[in-house]
C-alpha positions as CSV (number, residue, x, y, z in Angstrom):
1,M,231.4,188.8,105.3
2,S,229.0,186.4,107.2
3,Q,229.9,182.9,105.2
4,K,233.2,181.4,104.2
5,K,233.6,180.9,100.5
6,K,236.0,178.7,99.6
7,A,239.3,180.2,97.5
8,S,239.5,179.7,93.9
9,N,241.7,176.9,92.2
10,P,244.8,178.0,91.7
11,A,244.5,176.9,87.8
12,I,241.9,179.4,88.1
13,N,244.0,182.3,88.9
14,L,246.7,181.4,86.5
15,I,244.2,181.5,83.4
16,A,242.4,184.7,85.0
17,G,245.7,186.5,85.9
18,G,247.3,185.3,82.6
19,T,244.8,186.9,80.4
20,A,244.3,190.2,82.5
21,G,248.2,190.6,81.8
22,L,247.5,189.9,77.9
23,F,244.8,192.7,77.8
24,E,246.8,195.1,79.9
25,A,250.1,194.5,77.8
26,L,248.3,195.1,74.6
27,C,246.3,197.9,75.7
28,C,249.1,200.4,77.6
29,H,252.6,199.0,76.4
30,P,253.0,202.2,74.4
31,L,253.0,204.0,77.3
32,D,255.9,202.0,78.8
33,T,257.6,202.4,75.6
34,I,257.1,206.4,76.0
35,K,258.5,206.3,79.9
36,V,261.3,204.3,79.1
37,R,262.8,206.4,76.2
38,M,262.2,209.5,78.9
39,Q,263.9,208.1,81.4
40,I,267.0,207.2,79.5
41,Y,267.0,210.6,77.8
42,K,270.4,212.6,78.9
43,R,270.1,216.5,79.1
44,A,272.8,217.6,77.3
45,A,275.9,218.7,78.8
46,S,275.4,222.5,78.2
47,G,271.8,222.3,79.4
48,S,270.3,224.6,76.9
49,I,268.2,221.2,75.2
50,K,264.8,220.5,77.1
51,P,264.5,217.1,77.5
52,P,261.1,216.0,75.5
53,G,257.8,215.8,77.4
54,F,255.5,212.8,77.3
55,I,253.3,214.0,74.0
56,K,256.5,214.8,72.2
57,T,258.4,212.0,73.0
58,G,255.6,209.9,71.6
59,K,255.2,211.6,68.4
60,N,259.2,211.7,67.7
61,I,258.8,207.4,67.9
62,Y,255.8,207.4,65.9
63,S,257.5,210.1,63.3
64,Q,261.0,208.5,63.2
65,E,260.1,204.9,64.0
66,G,257.0,204.1,62.9
67,F,253.6,203.0,65.0
68,L,254.9,199.7,65.5
69,A,258.2,200.9,67.6
70,L,255.7,202.0,70.3
71,Y,255.2,197.9,71.0
72,K,258.9,197.3,71.0
73,G,259.8,194.9,73.8
74,L,256.1,193.8,73.6
75,G,257.2,190.2,73.3
76,A,259.3,189.9,76.1
77,V,256.1,191.4,78.3
78,V,253.7,189.1,76.5
79,I,256.2,185.9,77.7
80,G,256.6,186.8,81.1
81,I,252.6,188.2,81.6
82,I,251.4,184.7,81.9
83,P,253.6,183.6,85.0
84,K,254.2,186.8,86.1
85,M,250.2,187.5,87.1
86,A,249.8,184.1,88.1
87,I,252.5,184.7,90.6
88,R,250.9,187.9,91.5
89,F,247.4,186.9,92.2
90,S,248.4,182.9,93.6
91,S,251.0,184.7,96.1
92,Y,249.0,187.1,97.3
93,E,245.8,184.9,97.9
94,F,248.7,182.4,99.7
95,Y,249.8,185.2,101.9
96,R,246.5,186.4,102.8
97,T,245.2,183.3,103.7
98,L,248.6,182.8,105.8
99,L,248.2,186.2,107.8
100,A,244.2,185.7,108.2
101,D,243.7,185.2,112.0
102,K,243.1,181.7,112.7
103,N,240.1,181.7,114.6
104,T,237.8,184.2,112.8
105,G,239.6,184.2,109.5
106,V,239.8,187.8,109.3
107,V,242.9,189.6,107.3
108,S,243.4,193.1,108.7
109,T,244.3,196.2,106.6
110,G,247.8,195.9,107.9
111,N,248.0,192.1,106.8
112,T,246.7,192.9,103.6
113,F,249.4,195.3,102.9
114,L,252.0,192.8,103.9
115,A,250.4,190.1,101.3
116,G,250.7,192.5,98.6
117,V,254.3,193.1,99.6
118,G,254.7,189.6,99.5
119,A,253.3,189.3,96.2
120,G,255.6,191.9,94.8
121,I,258.5,190.5,95.9
122,T,258.1,187.5,94.5
123,E,256.8,188.3,91.3
124,A,260.0,190.6,91.1
125,V,262.4,187.9,91.7
126,I,261.1,185.4,89.7
127,V,259.9,186.8,86.4
128,V,259.8,190.5,86.6
129,N,263.6,191.8,86.5
130,P,265.2,189.5,83.8
131,M,261.7,190.6,82.0
132,E,262.2,194.3,82.4
133,V,266.3,193.9,81.4
134,V,265.1,192.5,78.5
135,K,262.2,195.1,77.6
136,I,264.4,198.0,78.3
137,R,266.9,196.9,76.2
138,L,265.0,196.3,73.1
139,Q,263.5,199.7,73.9
140,A,266.8,201.5,74.0
141,Q,268.4,199.9,71.5
142,H,266.9,202.4,68.6
143,L,268.1,205.4,70.2
144,A,271.9,204.4,70.1
145,A,270.9,203.0,65.9
146,K,269.3,206.7,66.0
147,A,272.6,208.3,67.3
148,S,275.2,206.6,64.8
149,V,273.0,207.0,62.1
150,T,272.6,211.3,62.5
151,A,275.9,211.6,63.5
152,P,277.5,214.3,61.3
153,I,280.5,213.0,59.1
154,S,283.3,215.4,59.0
155,S,284.6,216.9,55.8
156,S,287.9,215.6,56.6
157,T,286.6,211.9,57.0
158,A,285.3,212.4,53.4
159,A,288.4,213.5,52.5
160,A,290.1,211.0,53.6
161,A,288.1,208.6,52.0
162,A,288.5,210.3,48.5
163,A,292.7,210.5,49.3
164,P,293.6,207.2,47.9
165,V,291.8,208.1,44.8
166,L,293.7,211.3,44.5
167,Q,296.5,210.5,44.8
168,T,296.8,207.6,41.9
169,A,295.2,210.1,39.5
170,A,294.9,213.5,37.9
171,I,290.9,214.4,39.2
172,T,289.8,217.7,38.6
173,P,288.5,219.8,41.5
174,A,284.8,218.7,40.1
175,M,285.4,215.4,40.0
176,A,287.1,215.3,43.8
177,A,284.0,217.4,44.7
178,G,281.9,214.5,43.6
179,T,284.1,211.6,45.2
180,S,284.1,213.4,48.2
181,A,280.2,213.3,48.6
182,A,279.9,209.9,47.1
183,A,282.3,208.9,50.4
184,T,280.0,210.8,52.7
185,A,276.9,209.0,51.2
186,T,278.5,205.6,51.2
187,A,279.7,206.2,55.2
188,T,275.9,207.2,55.8
189,A,274.5,204.4,53.9
190,T,276.7,201.9,56.1
191,A,275.9,203.5,59.3
192,T,272.1,203.6,58.4
193,A,272.5,199.8,57.1
194,S,273.7,198.4,60.1
195,P,271.4,196.4,61.9
196,V,270.2,196.4,65.0
197,K,271.8,194.2,68.0
198,Y,268.5,192.6,69.4
199,R,266.1,191.2,67.3
200,N,263.6,190.0,69.2
201,A,263.2,189.5,72.9
202,I,264.1,185.7,72.9
203,H,267.1,186.8,71.2
204,A,267.5,189.3,73.5
205,G,267.5,187.5,76.7
206,Y,270.0,185.0,74.8
207,T,272.4,187.5,73.5
208,I,272.4,189.3,77.0
209,I,273.3,185.8,78.8
210,K,275.9,184.9,76.3
211,E,277.7,188.5,76.4
212,E,277.6,189.5,80.1
213,G,276.3,186.4,81.8
214,F,273.4,185.3,83.5
215,G,273.1,187.3,86.3
216,T,272.6,190.5,84.0
217,L,269.0,189.4,83.8
218,Y,269.3,190.3,87.8
219,R,270.5,193.5,87.5
220,G,268.7,196.0,89.6
221,V,266.6,193.4,91.3
222,S,266.7,195.2,94.6
223,L,265.5,198.2,93.4
224,T,262.4,195.9,91.1
225,A,261.5,194.2,94.2
226,A,260.9,197.5,96.0
227,R,259.5,198.8,93.7
228,Q,256.7,195.8,93.4
229,A,256.8,195.6,97.3
230,T,255.3,199.2,97.6
231,N,253.3,198.9,94.1
232,Q,251.6,195.7,95.0
233,G,251.3,196.4,98.6
234,A,249.1,200.0,98.3
235,N,247.6,198.4,95.0
236,F,246.2,195.6,96.4
237,T,245.1,197.3,100.0
238,V,243.4,200.3,98.2
239,Y,241.9,197.6,95.7
240,S,240.5,195.4,98.6
241,K,239.4,198.1,100.6
242,L,237.6,199.9,97.8
243,K,235.9,196.5,96.9
244,E,234.7,195.9,100.5
245,Y,233.1,199.6,101.0
246,L,231.2,199.0,97.5
247,Q,230.3,195.4,98.2
248,K,228.7,196.3,101.4
249,Y,227.0,199.3,99.9
250,H,225.7,197.5,97.0
251,Q,224.9,194.4,99.4
252,T,226.5,192.0,96.8
253,E,229.6,190.4,95.8
254,V,229.4,191.1,92.3
255,L,230.4,194.4,91.8
256,P,229.6,196.3,87.7
257,S,232.6,196.4,85.6
258,W,232.7,199.9,85.4
259,E,233.0,199.8,89.4
260,T,236.1,197.6,89.3
261,S,237.7,199.5,86.6
262,C,237.5,202.7,88.7
263,I,238.9,201.0,91.7
264,G,241.6,199.6,89.7
265,L,242.3,202.9,88.2
266,V,242.4,204.3,91.9
267,S,244.6,201.9,93.3
268,G,247.0,201.6,90.4
269,A,247.8,205.2,90.4
270,I,248.7,205.4,94.2
271,G,252.4,203.3,93.7
272,P,254.1,205.0,90.9
273,F,254.2,208.4,92.7
274,S,255.7,206.3,96.3
275,N,258.6,204.7,94.2
276,A,259.4,206.9,90.7
277,P,263.1,207.5,91.5
278,L,263.9,203.8,91.8
279,D,262.0,203.0,88.8
280,T,263.9,205.8,87.3
281,I,267.6,204.8,88.7
282,K,266.5,200.6,87.9
283,T,265.9,201.6,84.2
284,R,269.2,203.7,83.8
285,L,271.1,200.8,85.5
286,Q,269.5,198.0,83.5
287,K,270.3,199.9,79.9
288,D,273.6,200.6,80.5
289,K,275.6,197.4,79.6
290,S,279.2,199.1,81.2
291,H,278.1,197.9,84.7
292,S,278.1,194.1,83.6
293,A,282.1,194.3,83.1
294,D,282.6,196.0,86.8
295,K,282.6,193.2,88.9
296,T,284.1,194.8,92.4
297,T,281.1,197.4,92.8
298,S,278.6,195.9,95.1
299,G,275.0,196.3,93.7
300,W,274.1,198.4,96.2
301,G,277.2,200.5,95.1
302,K,276.1,200.9,91.4
303,I,272.5,201.6,92.5
304,M,274.2,204.4,94.4
305,K,276.5,205.3,91.9
306,V,274.1,205.5,89.1
307,G,271.7,207.6,91.5
308,T,274.8,210.3,92.4
309,Q,275.2,210.8,88.8
310,L,271.7,211.2,87.5
311,L,271.4,214.1,90.6
312,K,274.5,215.5,89.8
313,E,274.1,215.7,85.7
314,E,270.5,216.5,85.6
315,G,269.1,217.7,89.0
316,F,266.5,216.2,91.6
317,R,263.5,216.4,88.8
318,A,265.3,213.7,87.1
319,L,264.3,211.1,89.6
320,Y,260.9,211.7,88.3
321,K,261.4,211.9,84.7
322,G,258.7,209.5,83.4
323,I,256.2,209.9,86.1
324,T,253.3,211.2,83.7
325,P,253.3,208.1,81.4
326,R,253.9,205.7,84.3
327,V,250.9,206.9,86.5
328,M,249.1,206.9,82.5
329,R,250.6,203.3,82.3
330,V,249.9,201.5,85.5
331,A,247.0,203.2,86.4
332,P,245.0,202.0,83.4
333,G,246.4,198.7,83.8
334,Q,245.7,198.0,87.1
335,A,242.0,199.2,85.7
336,V,242.2,196.7,82.5
337,T,243.5,193.9,85.1
338,F,241.5,193.8,87.9
339,T,238.2,194.3,85.5
340,V,239.6,191.3,83.4
341,Y,240.6,188.9,85.9
342,E,237.3,189.4,88.3
343,W,235.4,188.5,85.0
344,V,237.5,185.7,83.8
345,R,237.5,184.2,87.1
346,G,233.5,184.9,88.1
347,H,232.6,183.0,84.8
348,L,235.5,180.0,85.3
349,E,233.9,179.8,88.8
350,Q,230.7,179.4,87.5
351,M,231.6,176.9,85.2
352,G,232.7,174.8,87.3
353,I,235.5,173.2,85.2
354,F,238.3,173.3,88.3
355,K,237.3,172.1,91.5
356,Q,237.8,175.0,94.5
357,S,240.2,175.1,97.0
358,N,239.6,173.2,100.4
359,V,241.3,176.3,102.1
360,P,238.2,179.0,103.1
361,K,238.4,182.5,101.6
362,P,239.8,184.8,103.9
363,K,237.0,187.4,105.1
364,A,237.8,191.3,105.1
365,L,238.4,192.9,108.5
366,K,234.9,194.6,109.9
């Protein structure tokens, strides 16, 4: 690219990135809910019950909890999406400018990858990990509620509930049976009426901090940082290289939206296959509240414990549980993100509302 263009104003990255993230969340969040449910599902001890697949998990959520259950945890995502995307794109441009050759302004493929890695780590530490802890708790709590509702109530429990009545009056067997049935119904109704613990994202965050400490929001942060680093490193590298190739092929700076979507789809599909085990272990670690009380084990110790337990109880394939919905979530998500980001950024630059940065825009390696 022969001419030097000035980098976009950070405010443009903020608005374009936030808008792109919002559209991504609205389009793809149901797939993320299915992915989380598949990852936290534990195989029965006998091993005879096969874990439900992607389609069955989605159908179960829809039939048992309703369509809106697919959007559980969306509040946490929306609250964090604007700073997340602003940090992702702004930090990527910052690291890319920092790593550009001082004389030519050219950024090599390796440095493009490092800029993506830096952007992934930055967003993971500042916003992604706390957001995902809250989101996973909201998505997972309905499994616990459903388990308590569907738990069988033994006849001895029902009889115990009816015993005080039988001891105080002479009751016929039919009446005793009716009393036992009523006790069973009462117990079932009580279980059914038990409210969920977290009402929304803000309440979930407040409750987690109050009961388990602020550090709980950063449980699994090393895994999240590793996942985001590999994701964004591969994501930005593949996207920038494919974009550069198509720009040269078409002899234009601005690509059609459908080509931008295709590039984002391809770049977004690469990351999940390389770090699926990290994502599965991270989800289990963030979901299990028992780790908050363990003050003696280090963060990596907890990670090793969860990973070892997962392999022992459910096998190696469990590390890739949820890979199908994750690819289906991440790949289209990146297609939406890059398409909306490029479109909004281009229009904001044309409008000239924000002044362009004085820093020259880094050039791709020819």
